[in-house]
Z-matrix of the N, CA and C atoms (Angstrom, degrees):
N
C 1 1.444
C 2 1.528 1 108.80
N 3 1.290 2 115.59 1 139.99
C 4 1.454 3 119.75 2 -177.49
C 5 1.519 4 111.38 3 -85.10
N 6 1.297 5 113.91 4 164.04
C 7 1.460 6 120.42 5 177.74
C 8 1.522 7 110.55 6 -62.18
N 9 1.325 8 117.05 7 -37.55
C 10 1.455 9 120.96 8 178.92
C 11 1.524 10 110.63 9 -62.64
N 12 1.329 11 117.69 10 -45.03
C 13 1.459 12 121.08 11 179.60
C 14 1.531 13 111.15 12 -63.28
N 15 1.331 14 116.50 13 -40.05
C 16 1.465 15 120.34 14 177.56
C 17 1.523 16 110.43 15 -61.53
N 18 1.312 17 115.41 16 -44.92
C 19 1.459 18 120.45 17 179.91
C 20 1.528 19 110.62 18 -64.20
N 21 1.319 20 116.78 19 -41.54
C 22 1.459 21 120.71 20 179.28
C 23 1.521 22 111.32 21 -62.36
N 24 1.321 23 117.54 22 -44.63
C 25 1.470 24 121.34 23 178.27
C 26 1.525 25 110.98 24 -64.64
N 27 1.308 26 116.30 25 -37.88
C 28 1.461 27 120.68 26 177.18
C 29 1.511 28 111.68 27 -62.76
N 30 1.331 29 116.86 28 -43.07
C 31 1.454 30 121.65 29 178.71
C 32 1.533 31 111.09 30 -65.25
N 33 1.321 32 116.32 31 -40.83
C 34 1.468 33 119.92 32 177.94
C 35 1.516 34 110.53 33 -63.13
N 36 1.316 35 117.52 34 -43.46
C 37 1.462 36 121.76 35 179.93
C 38 1.532 37 110.12 36 -63.98
N 39 1.324 38 116.95 37 -40.69
C 40 1.463 39 120.15 38 178.90
C 41 1.520 40 111.08 39 -65.54
N 42 1.339 41 116.78 40 -40.27
C 43 1.453 42 120.75 41 177.97
C 44 1.532 43 110.76 42 -60.81
N 45 1.318 44 117.25 43 -45.25
C 46 1.467 45 121.27 44 179.59
C 47 1.529 46 109.73 45 -63.02
N 48 1.317 47 117.08 46 -44.14
C 49 1.466 48 121.37 47 179.27
C 50 1.518 49 111.00 48 -62.26
N 51 1.333 50 117.59 49 -45.03
C 52 1.465 51 121.64 50 -179.94
C 53 1.526 52 111.69 51 -64.01
N 54 1.327 53 116.78 52 -40.47
C 55 1.472 54 120.88 53 178.94
C 56 1.522 55 110.07 54 -65.86
N 57 1.324 56 117.53 55 -41.49
C 58 1.462 57 121.71 56 178.39
C 59 1.528 58 110.54 57 -64.05
N 60 1.316 59 115.94 58 -43.57
C 61 1.468 60 120.49 59 179.21
C 62 1.519 61 110.57 60 -61.78
N 63 1.309 62 117.79 61 -44.94
C 64 1.464 63 121.61 62 179.88
C 65 1.526 64 110.49 63 -63.19
N 66 1.328 65 117.70 64 -40.12
C 67 1.463 66 121.36 65 178.60
C 68 1.530 67 110.49 66 -61.91
N 69 1.331 68 116.67 67 -44.44
C 70 1.461 69 120.99 68 -179.28
C 71 1.527 70 111.50 69 -65.59
N 72 1.327 71 116.41 70 -40.81
C 73 1.470 72 119.92 71 178.90
C 74 1.521 73 110.04 72 -64.33
N 75 1.325 74 117.20 73 -42.56
C 76 1.461 75 120.85 74 -179.88
C 77 1.522 76 111.44 75 -65.67
N 78 1.320 77 117.44 76 -40.92
C 79 1.467 78 120.47 77 177.45
C 80 1.529 79 110.29 78 -63.51
N 81 1.324 80 116.87 79 -41.59
C 82 1.475 81 121.42 80 177.91
C 83 1.537 82 109.75 81 -64.14
N 84 1.336 83 116.46 82 -42.60
C 85 1.464 84 120.18 83 177.48
C 86 1.514 85 111.00 84 -58.83
N 87 1.314 86 117.28 85 -44.91
C 88 1.462 87 121.10 86 -178.60
C 89 1.519 88 111.37 87 -65.66
N 90 1.328 89 116.24 88 -36.89
C 91 1.468 90 120.26 89 176.59
C 92 1.535 91 110.12 90 -63.35
N 93 1.328 92 116.09 91 -47.08
C 94 1.463 93 120.61 92 178.69
C 95 1.532 94 110.73 93 -61.77
N 96 1.316 95 116.54 94 -39.33
C 97 1.452 96 121.62 95 178.70
C 98 1.530 97 110.72 96 -65.31
N 99 1.329 98 116.29 97 -39.90
C 100 1.458 99 120.64 98 176.41
C 101 1.520 100 111.60 99 -63.88
N 102 1.333 101 117.08 100 -39.12
C 103 1.454 102 121.17 101 177.78
C 104 1.535 103 110.61 102 -66.24
N 105 1.336 104 116.20 103 -39.11
C 106 1.457 105 121.40 104 177.33
C 107 1.539 106 110.39 105 -61.13
N 108 1.325 107 116.17 106 -47.97
C 109 1.473 108 120.71 107 -178.74
C 110 1.531 109 110.32 108 -66.72
N 111 1.326 110 116.90 109 -39.13
C 112 1.466 111 120.62 110 179.64
C 113 1.522 112 110.50 111 -62.17
N 114 1.325 113 116.94 112 -39.74
C 115 1.457 114 120.76 113 177.55
C 116 1.521 115 110.52 114 -63.58
N 117 1.327 116 116.84 115 -40.14
C 118 1.476 117 120.76 116 178.08
C 119 1.523 118 111.29 117 -65.27
N 120 1.342 119 116.47 118 -30.49
C 121 1.466 120 120.09 119 -179.55
C 122 1.531 121 111.98 120 -88.15
N 123 1.330 122 116.75 121 -6.89
C 124 1.464 123 120.39 122 178.95
C 125 1.526 124 114.10 123 73.75
N 126 1.339 125 116.45 124 33.31
C 127 1.457 126 119.84 125 -179.20
C 128 1.529 127 111.64 126 -76.92
N 129 1.322 128 115.81 127 154.25
C 130 1.465 129 121.26 128 177.03
C 131 1.526 130 109.82 129 -71.83
N 132 1.320 131 116.20 130 172.75
C 133 1.476 132 120.27 131 179.83
C 134 1.525 133 110.89 132 -59.08
N 135 1.322 134 117.18 133 -47.34
C 136 1.474 135 120.89 134 -179.25
C 137 1.523 136 110.79 135 -64.90
N 138 1.326 137 116.52 136 -41.41
C 139 1.470 138 120.24 137 178.27
C 140 1.533 139 110.74 138 -65.87
N 141 1.324 140 116.56 139 -36.65
C 142 1.458 141 120.87 140 178.00
C 143 1.517 142 111.16 141 -63.10
N 144 1.323 143 116.94 142 -44.80
C 145 1.471 144 121.00 143 177.72
C 146 1.524 145 111.23 144 -58.57
N 147 1.328 146 116.18 145 -47.35
C 148 1.464 147 121.12 146 -179.90
C 149 1.525 148 110.67 147 -64.63
N 150 1.325 149 116.75 148 -41.03
C 151 1.462 150 119.73 149 -178.35
C 152 1.520 151 111.23 150 -67.34
N 153 1.330 152 117.04 151 -41.67
C 154 1.464 153 120.54 152 178.99
C 155 1.529 154 110.40 153 -59.97
N 156 1.324 155 117.29 154 -40.35
C 157 1.467 156 120.78 155 177.53
C 158 1.530 157 110.43 156 -65.85
N 159 1.314 158 116.96 157 -37.52
C 160 1.465 159 120.63 158 179.10
C 161 1.530 160 111.22 159 -65.70
N 162 1.324 161 117.09 160 -35.37
C 163 1.471 162 120.55 161 178.00
C 164 1.531 163 109.46 162 -67.46
N 165 1.332 164 116.53 163 -41.61
C 166 1.473 165 119.75 164 176.92
C 167 1.520 166 109.91 165 -60.10
N 168 1.317 167 117.03 166 -43.94
C 169 1.475 168 121.26 167 179.38
C 170 1.524 169 111.94 168 -65.27
N 171 1.314 170 116.99 169 -35.00
C 172 1.472 171 120.90 170 -178.84
C 173 1.517 172 111.80 171 -61.32
N 174 1.330 173 116.79 172 -27.34
C 175 1.467 174 120.34 173 -178.11
C 176 1.522 175 112.32 174 -69.11
N 177 1.321 176 117.91 175 -14.03
C 178 1.461 177 120.75 176 -178.77
C 179 1.536 178 112.52 177 -87.19
N 180 1.331 179 117.24 178 -2.39
C 181 1.456 180 120.70 179 -177.76
C 182 1.523 181 113.01 180 -69.22
N 183 1.329 182 116.41 181 -40.21
C 184 1.460 183 120.42 182 -179.99
C 185 1.527 184 108.94 183 -155.06
N 186 1.294 185 116.73 184 163.49
C 187 1.458 186 121.02 185 179.40
C 188 1.522 187 109.41 186 -68.95
N 189 1.317 188 116.34 187 146.66
C 190 1.454 189 121.68 188 178.51
C 191 1.522 190 111.87 189 91.18
N 192 1.305 191 114.55 190 -173.32
C 193 1.460 192 121.13 191 -174.27
C 194 1.524 193 114.18 192 -99.04
N 195 1.314 194 117.30 193 -5.10
C 196 1.466 195 120.63 194 -173.24
C 197 1.528 196 112.19 195 -61.36
N 198 1.325 197 118.02 196 -36.32
C 199 1.457 198 120.31 197 179.68
C 200 1.521 199 111.16 198 -64.10
N 201 1.318 200 117.41 199 -39.83
C 202 1.463 201 121.87 200 179.35
C 203 1.537 202 109.67 201 -68.77
N 204 1.310 203 116.46 202 -44.74
C 205 1.470 204 120.31 203 -179.51
C 206 1.523 205 110.67 204 -61.75
N 207 1.334 206 116.39 205 -43.58
C 208 1.479 207 121.22 206 178.02
C 209 1.519 208 111.09 207 -59.35
N 210 1.337 209 116.22 208 -45.04
C 211 1.469 210 120.35 209 -179.24
C 212 1.518 211 110.73 210 -62.13
N 213 1.333 212 116.00 211 -49.78
C 214 1.461 213 119.16 212 -177.80
C 215 1.517 214 111.46 213 -62.25
N 216 1.316 215 116.88 214 -46.48
C 217 1.464 216 119.98 215 -178.63
C 218 1.519 217 110.81 216 -61.29
N 219 1.318 218 117.09 217 -45.24
C 220 1.461 219 120.18 218 179.35
C 221 1.513 220 112.71 219 -64.03
N 222 1.326 221 117.02 220 -42.19
C 223 1.468 222 120.92 221 -179.24
C 224 1.529 223 111.38 222 -68.78
N 225 1.330 224 116.60 223 -41.72
C 226 1.463 225 119.36 224 179.33
C 227 1.528 226 111.62 225 -64.26
N 228 1.317 227 116.32 226 -44.24
C 229 1.465 228 120.05 227 179.22
C 230 1.522 229 110.39 228 -65.43
N 231 1.337 230 117.62 229 -41.89
C 232 1.460 231 121.63 230 179.01
C 233 1.525 232 111.42 231 -62.36
N 234 1.335 233 116.75 232 -30.17
C 235 1.462 234 121.16 233 179.46
C 236 1.528 235 112.00 234 -84.51
N 237 1.342 236 116.81 235 0.93
C 238 1.455 237 120.72 236 178.67
C 239 1.518 238 114.15 237 81.67
N 240 1.331 239 116.26 238 17.41
C 241 1.467 240 120.83 239 178.95
C 242 1.519 241 108.59 240 -90.95
N 243 1.325 242 116.21 241 133.11
C 244 1.458 243 120.84 242 176.66
C 245 1.526 244 107.89 243 -72.90
N 246 1.324 245 117.48 244 109.85
C 247 1.467 246 121.89 245 -175.95
C 248 1.522 247 109.56 246 -141.60
N 249 1.325 248 115.01 247 152.71
C 250 1.464 249 120.02 248 178.27
C 251 1.523 250 108.86 249 -134.16
N 252 1.319 251 114.36 250 159.99
C 253 1.462 252 119.67 251 178.51
C 254 1.529 253 112.19 252 -61.52
N 255 1.341 254 119.24 253 -43.79
C 256 1.473 255 118.10 254 177.53
C 257 1.529 256 113.15 255 -60.65
N 258 1.323 257 116.64 256 -36.39
C 259 1.465 258 120.25 257 178.21
C 260 1.539 259 110.11 258 -64.62
N 261 1.314 260 117.01 259 -41.85
C 262 1.467 261 120.88 260 179.30
C 263 1.521 262 110.38 261 -67.33
N 264 1.309 263 117.36 262 -40.69
C 265 1.474 264 120.39 263 177.61
C 266 1.530 265 111.08 264 -63.09
N 267 1.325 266 117.61 265 -38.72
C 268 1.469 267 121.17 266 177.43
C 269 1.522 268 110.12 267 -65.53
N 270 1.328 269 117.55 268 -41.80
C 271 1.462 270 120.74 269 177.59
C 272 1.520 271 110.28 270 -65.00
N 273 1.324 272 116.67 271 -38.84
C 274 1.463 273 120.95 272 178.34
C 275 1.527 274 110.76 273 -60.29
N 276 1.315 275 116.38 274 -44.56
C 277 1.465 276 120.41 275 179.42
C 278 1.521 277 111.19 276 -65.16
N 279 1.349 278 116.72 277 -41.97
C 280 1.465 279 120.40 278 179.07
C 281 1.525 280 110.98 279 -64.32
N 282 1.311 281 116.97 280 -40.81
C 283 1.471 282 120.32 281 -179.83
C 284 1.524 283 110.87 282 -71.53
N 285 1.332 284 117.68 283 -28.30
C 286 1.465 285 121.29 284 175.32
C 287 1.523 286 109.43 285 -62.74
N 288 1.324 287 116.70 286 -45.16
C 289 1.466 288 121.37 287 178.85
C 290 1.529 289 109.97 288 -64.09
N 291 1.318 290 116.32 289 -44.88
C 292 1.460 291 121.06 290 179.88
C 293 1.530 292 111.82 291 -61.61
N 294 1.319 293 116.39 292 -43.33
C 295 1.466 294 120.75 293 179.86
C 296 1.522 295 111.57 294 -65.95
N 297 1.322 296 116.66 295 -41.42
C 298 1.469 297 120.95 296 179.47
C 299 1.530 298 109.87 297 -63.78
N 300 1.329 299 117.34 298 -43.99
C 301 1.461 300 120.50 299 178.85
C 302 1.520 301 111.48 300 -62.85
N 303 1.321 302 116.52 301 -42.29
C 304 1.475 303 120.78 302 -178.59
C 305 1.530 304 110.01 303 -65.90
N 306 1.313 305 116.17 304 -38.39
C 307 1.462 306 119.46 305 -175.69
C 308 1.524 307 112.45 306 -79.69
N 309 1.309 308 117.27 307 -41.81
C 310 1.457 309 120.86 308 -175.12
C 311 1.516 310 113.76 309 -93.85
N 312 1.309 311 116.72 310 -21.32
C 313 1.461 312 119.38 311 -174.58
C 314 1.451 313 112.27 312 -104.08
């Protein structure tokens, strides 16, 4: 095997690892975000667990974060919680940092 082929396989393996790591961090972020929203809605422990899983699932609807933001905003407003899109985006960013630290640190 040539040095080029070794390097190519190494790059492919790193790409797969990086993509997997990013997926796990994003799923963790969404779970934390779901727990944050559930606390704002006053959900029970069991309801919080179910809601956090639903937020993780919502992220599979479309690429990007808009599907998650839409879900949270709609659910918070439906629950009578005063919430705004900028507030949810700020929480999303904070939970992204928290998830990355928990996963990598």
